[in-house]
C-alpha positions, 0 to 999 in steps of 0.5 A, a space after each residue: 516161441 511155442 513151436 519146436 523146429 528141427 534144421 539140418 545144418 548142410 555143408 558141413 566137409 568132413 571133420 579133421 583132428 584139432 577141427 574148430 567144429 563151432 567156427 566151421 559151425 558158424 561158417 556154414 551157417 553164415 553162407 546159408 540161408 539158415 539163421 543164427 536166433 538166441 537160445 537156438 539149441 545145437 545138436 552135434 553129433 558125437 562122431 564129429 566131436 570124436 574126430 576133432 578131439 583126435 579120439 579114432 585109434 587105427 587098429 594096426 597099432 591098436 589091439 580092439 580087445 584091448 580099447 574095449 577093455 580100457 574103454 569099458 568100467 564094467 562089462 555086463 554082458 557079451 553075445 559072439 562079438 557084441 559086448 553091452 558095457 557100461 563106459 567111464 563117463 558110466 553111459 551103458 552101449 554097446 561096445 563101450 561106445 566104439 564106433 568102427 562105421 563111417 571112420 577110416 577103412 582098419 580105424 576105431 572112434 572113441 566117445 569124448 573123454 569128456 562129452 560135456 565139456 565137449 559141448 561147453 568149450 563149443 558153446 563158448 566159442 560160437 557164442 563169442 562169434 555169435 554174439 547171442 547164447 546158445 545151447 549145445 547137446 552132444 548126441 550120439 547112436 546107441 543101439 538097444 541091446 539084442 533089440 533091433 532099432 537105435 535111438 539117439 541120446 544126449 551125451 554131453 550138455 551146456 547151456 542146457 539143463 539136461 533131465 535128472 534122473 530119479 533112479 536111485 532118489 526115488 526113496 528119499 524123494 518118496 520120503 519127502 512126500 510121505 512126510 
């Protein structure tokens, strides 16, 4: 097929801890007119993955600054309440990926512990239900530090090879080209 179509899946309910996202998605698709094709790529938002994996934290029980410290491998910059940090996953993002939007009041949502593993589990379960191979990308919206606008990043994947960054590999790559 020589086309890319983006088809939103409507009807996914509010996700709770231990919900099986693959089963829910498969059931919603079966009730809709959207077909499932071999090698479809599913983009799953970090927010529902984190909710299903129990990554929501009640800020009555957790100190936000402590959460920020725990989720950060390195704080790169601070300006007011905004912190640009490198997470343990290696992502550089606002507030170490801790999200307080669209969650219960006085709660924060952390990134999945292992987004690639989350994508793999979704893919394997969905493939067993659909009897078709698929790919899965876990995505998250990142702000651009001190700029307006948002971009979506793939933070995990399974069944698809992400583009490999050559940052840090350029010297050896250039040496090979010049040899």
